[in-house]
Structure formats: structure tokens, C-alpha cells
N, C-alpha and C positions, 0 to 999 in steps of 0.2 A: 386417159381418164374415162370411166364408163359414162356414157351419155345419160343424163337425167331426164325424166319425164318433164315436159314443159309445164308451166303453170300460168294461171291467169289471175291477177289480183283484182278484186272487186271492192270498191269503197262504198260502204253503206252508212246512212245515218242510223243511229242505234234506236231500235224500238223500245218503248217503255218496259222496264223490268228485265231487259236482256243483259246489258252491261252498263255501268255508270258512265264510262268515257265514250266519246264519239269524236270523229267518225270511226267506223269499224273497217277493217280490211279483211276481206275473205279471199283466200287463195283456193281456187278450184283447180285441182291437179287433173290434167287430161291425159288419157292414154295416147292421144294423137300426137305424132311428131310434128305435124304442121299446125302448130298453135297460132302462127301468124295468120294463116289462111282462115282459121276459126275466128280470130278476132275481126279480120277484115270482112267476114260474112255479116257482121253487125254494123256495117258502116252507115246504114240508114239511121241508126240510133246514136252514133258517136261521131266525133270529129277526130280524124287521125292526126297525131302529132308525133313527128320523128324526133328523137333525142339521141345525141352521141354519148350514151351512157352504157354502163356495163349491163343494164337490164334490157337493152334492145329497144323494142317498140313500146311506147306508152300511149294509150288512147284514153281520152277523157270524154265523158258524156257531156252533151251540151244542155240537157234538160233534166236528167234523172239523177244527177250527182253520183254517177257511176264512173269508175276508172278501171281500165283493163290494162294489165302489164304483162307482156310476154317475156318471161325471164329466160336468159340464155345460159348455155353451159360455159365451161372455163375457156374453150377455144375462142369464144367471142370476146372474152376479156383481153386476149392477146391482140386481136384485131383492133380493139379500142386503144390499147396502149401504143400500137404502131402508129395509129392515126394521130394520137396526142404528141408522140415524139417528133413527128415530121411537120407539125403545125406550130404556128406562133413564132416567137423571137428566136433568132439563131444563137443568142447568148445562152450559155449553159447555166441554168438555174438549178439549185439543189432540188432533188426530188424526195418527197417525204411520204412515208406510210404512217398512218395514225391508227392506233388500236384502241377501241372503246368497248365497254360493256353496257353502257346506259345512255343517258341523255347526251353526253358528250359536250358539256358546256365549254371545256377547255379546247376541244377540237373546233367548236364553232368560233371561239374567240381568235384562234390561230388562223382559221380560214378568213375571218373578217379582216384580220391584220394583213393577210396576203392580198386580199382585194383592195385594201387601202394602201398598198405598196409600202407597208412597214417591214415586210419580210420578203427577202429575195429568194423565194422558193415556191414550189407548187406541191399540193397534196395529190399524189398520183393514185393512191388507193386507200380505202378505209377497211380495216379488218375488225370483225366483231365476233364474239362467241354467242351472240343472241340473235338467231335468225328471226325471232319474233312471231313464230307460228305455233299454234296448237291445232292438231289435226282432229277433225271430227268427220264421220260419215255424213253424207248429205241429209238423210232422213233425221239424224240427230239435230243438225243445225236447223232444219225446217221446223222441227217441233219446238225449238228454243225461240224462234222468231215469230212475229205476227204474220198474218196471212199475206199482207202486202209485200213483206220482205221475201217470204218464201216463193211468192209468185214471180218475183224478179229472178230468184235462183232457178226456178223451173224454166222460165223463158230463156235464160242464158244456156241452160243445160240442153234445151231442145235445139239450139243453134250450133252447138259445138260439133265438130266432126268426130270426136272421140268420146268415149264414155267417161263421165265424171266419177271419180273413185273416192275422192275425199275433199273436205273443205277445211281450211285453216283459218283461225281467227287471229288477227294481228294484235299482239300484246306486248311487243318487245322494244327493240332498241331505237330510241329517238335519235341517237347519233347516226345510225344507219339510214333512217328516213331523211334526215337532213342531207346526208351525203348524196342520196339518190336525187333529191330535189335540186341539188347543185351539180348534177352530172359527174359525180365522183364515183368510180367503180367501188363496189362493195364485195368483200370476200368473207365468207363465214369460216371461222377457224376456232377450235379444232373440229374435226369431223364428229358428227353426232350419231351415236349408235342407234338412237331412237328414230332417226329419219335419214333421208337422202341428202340433207344439207351438210355442208362443211367439207374442208379439204384436209389432207394430211400435212404433217410438218414438211415433208419433202416437197409436196406440191406447193405449199405456201412459199417456201424458199425459192422455188422455180418461178412463181408469179412475181415475187419481189425482185428477183434478178431481171426478169423480163421487163419490169417497170423501171429498171435501173435506179432503184431506191438508194439514196445516200444515207438517210437517217430514218430510224423508227422512233416514233413518239408514242409513248403509252399515256393515255389520257382517261384514266378510270377503267383500265383493263384488268380484270380480277384474276385471270389465269396466270399461272407461273410460266414464264417464257422458257421454252425448252432449250437445253444446252446446245443443240445443233444450231438454233437460230442465233444464240449469243456468240457462238464461235464464228458464224458466218458474217456477223456484223460487230466485230470488236470495237469498243469505244464509239459505237454509233447508235446505240439504243439508250434512250433516256426515259425516265419515269417521273411523274409528279406525285408527291405524297403530302397529305394535309397535316403534317406535324413536323416539328423540328427534329429530324432524325439525328441520332439514333433513338430518340424517345418515341415510344408508341408506334413502332414499325414491326413488320413481319407478318406472317400469315394470320389472317383473321382481323387485322387492323385496317379497316376501310370505312368510309362513310361516317355516319354519326357516332360509331363506336370510337373512332379516333378523337372526335371533338368532345365526347363525354369524358374520355380520359384526360384530354388537355384542359378541361374546365377546372381541374384541381390545381393547375399550375398558374404562374404569373404571366407566362408568355406562351404563345403558340405561333403558328405560321407554316407556310408551305416549304417543302424541300424538293428540289429537282436533282436527281442523281443518275449516274450511268448505271446500266443494268448488268448484273452478273448472274450467276446461276441460282441465286437465292432471292427471297423476298426482301427488298429494301436494304440491301447490304452493300450496294455498289458505291463507288466514289461520289461524294457530294459535289455538285457543280454550282448550285446557287440555293440560297435560303432567304426568306424575308420574315422579319419578326412582326408578329401581331399581338398586341397586349390583350390579356384576358381581363375584362372589366368585372367589377364586383357584382353587378346585376345582370351579367350575361346569362342567357339561357343557352343550352347546347345549340339551338337553331341560330341564335344571334351570332355566336362565335363561328359557326360553320359558314354563315353568310359573309362575314368579314374576311375569313381566311380565303374563301372562294374568290372574292373580289381581288385579292392579292395574287392568287394562283393565276388568274387570267392575265394579269399584267406581267408577272414574272415569267410565265411560260412563253409569252410572245417575245420578251427580251432575250431569253435563252435560245429560242428557235432562230431569231434574227442573228444571234452570234454564231450559231451552228452554220447557217446558210452563208454567212460572210467569212467563214473560216477564221473566226476570232477565238477559238478555243486553243489554249496553250497548256501543254502538259509539262509540269515541273519534273525534275529528275527523280524526285521521290514518288512520282505517280499521282500527284495531286493536280486535278484540272483547274485551270483559271480562265477567266474571260477577259479578253483585251477590250478596253473601252473603245467604243465607236468614235467618240468625240476626241479622245486623247489616246492614241495608239501606244504611248509609253506607259500607260496606266493599266495594271492588271488587278483584278479583284475576284 
């Protein structure tokens, strides 16, 4: 894979009138290949903190609320994976890949369940189609920010070994940020024509193989899964959808659009299904009914369904990791009860 220019992330508090949310993340892309040395040149202003994450070295400022992140190329992902495979318990736990496009609340609930030892598995990698960067040239960003902020940019620019060519403003995937905060490798997929971010389908499959992923969990991932990946992981990719499929499924049905459609019904609820080559048409694995109340707003219904999504997905992931999925002769998947192995549902 072609080596990408290193980048450094800078977290800034938002100046008035710049953007409503804060903090901001600016990525300064440097032409220098030795971005680590560039960061270390600022050690009088920051405290170095090493992390065993896909992103390599993370440095956080002790006084200025600045954070610098040297992002690594795909080869360093493999080094991280090798380290994770050789550490920890010798018992073979299931390895999971989670795909998200947004905040990733289901991803977070699954991760919390793993930390709480409710799920016998580990999240090896997070895949997202939202790298979360909008690129601007440095003068453009300087003109958008107050002088105090631009002075920070100028100071950092003067310390770098390479020329700063662009700045990106962090706007994207909360799920990816959560993953990085919890030392979970993050891969951007698919490859974005508008930037150097992202990997191809073949590269993604290679990464998942290297991670020895057993199951892929879609948790609000809005892209159609390519047929190559479906064939690589038969009966091993599951998705959660916020309606009782087959009602209100398919391309374009996501988020509040689904709940608005469901609000005309008596019942709603989440569905977890195996993934095939189309949107929301794979075999249903689990569902949970949520009544639609007479005074429900779309947001009220969405909140109650989401609460059940979190519970149901954890139960299903636990069953996957415990090998409690049973396939009937007619191709219908069932879950074997953890408490009563004779019971299927």
C-alpha cells in the first residue's frame, strides 16, 4: 500500500463564531516522513504519552489543551494486531470487527459489556466510512479563527520539520473517536476519492484476516457491504435495524426516517439479522417488540427502540461468541439459551 503522508492532530477549544461544538480537532498534514521527530521537537510544551493503538504516538499538552497525534500507515496496524494476539489470556476469545458511520452507541454498549465480562469476545478493529476530516489550506483556517488560535497554528508550523500543506477540521465519527480513546484500531473504509484516507475492499479483507476476525457487527454502518466481504464471512456478519423487519427496511431507511414510518404502527422494535448482498434482507436472528404509544413523538419512539437495541445486541453478540447460534435445516438461525441449553428461540 502506498505510504501516506503523516499527520498531526491538534485539539483546540472553539473560538467564538467559528463552530458551535467544541473541542475542535485540526489535522495538520506534513510533508515530512518523520512526524514523530516533529512531535518530539515540541516536548517542552507537551507530555509524551505512549499508547498501544493503531494511531501510534499520542501526545497531550499539559497547559494549552493541545493534543498531537501521529497517525501511522496500514503496516503499523499489523504490528499492533500481532502484539494484541500474543498478549493476554491464552483462551481463544472470539474476535470482533465493528462497522459504524456515526456515534456508535451500539458499539459502545457492546464494548462496555465486554469490559463487564458479559461477552466472551474482544473488539479487534473498528471500521468507519467517516474519517471525520474536512481539509482546508492553512491560510483559510487562520482567517476563520481568532488571532490566539492562529498563533498556535503558526507556532506549531514553525516547529515542524516538513511544510504544512493542509489543515482538517474534525467533524465526523464519534464511534471512531471512542475507539481511539479505548485503544481500538480504526480503519477507514471505503477508500475516499476526495482524500488519501480509506482502504480498498481487498485491503479491508486482508486487514480483517490479519486480525483473525470471527464476526463482523454492523452498528449503524450506512454503506452496502460488498459481495466480496459477504462471501469471505458467510453467516458471520450481522446488522441491527431499528424496525421489525421486513417492515421499513431497505436502502434509505435509517435513523429517524424509520421511526417516523414506525410511528403509524402499533408496534416497533429492533431486528438483528445476518447480512447478505442486499440491504436488510438477510435471515432474521432476533427481534424485540416495542409498543408505539399514542402520545409518542418520533424522538420518544427512537429513544425507547434504541434502549432495546443496546440490550438485544449485547445478548446476540454474547450468543455469537459462545457458539450458541443454531441453524435449522430450512436455513433459519436460532439462539440456544445460555441458562437452558435445550431451549432454542
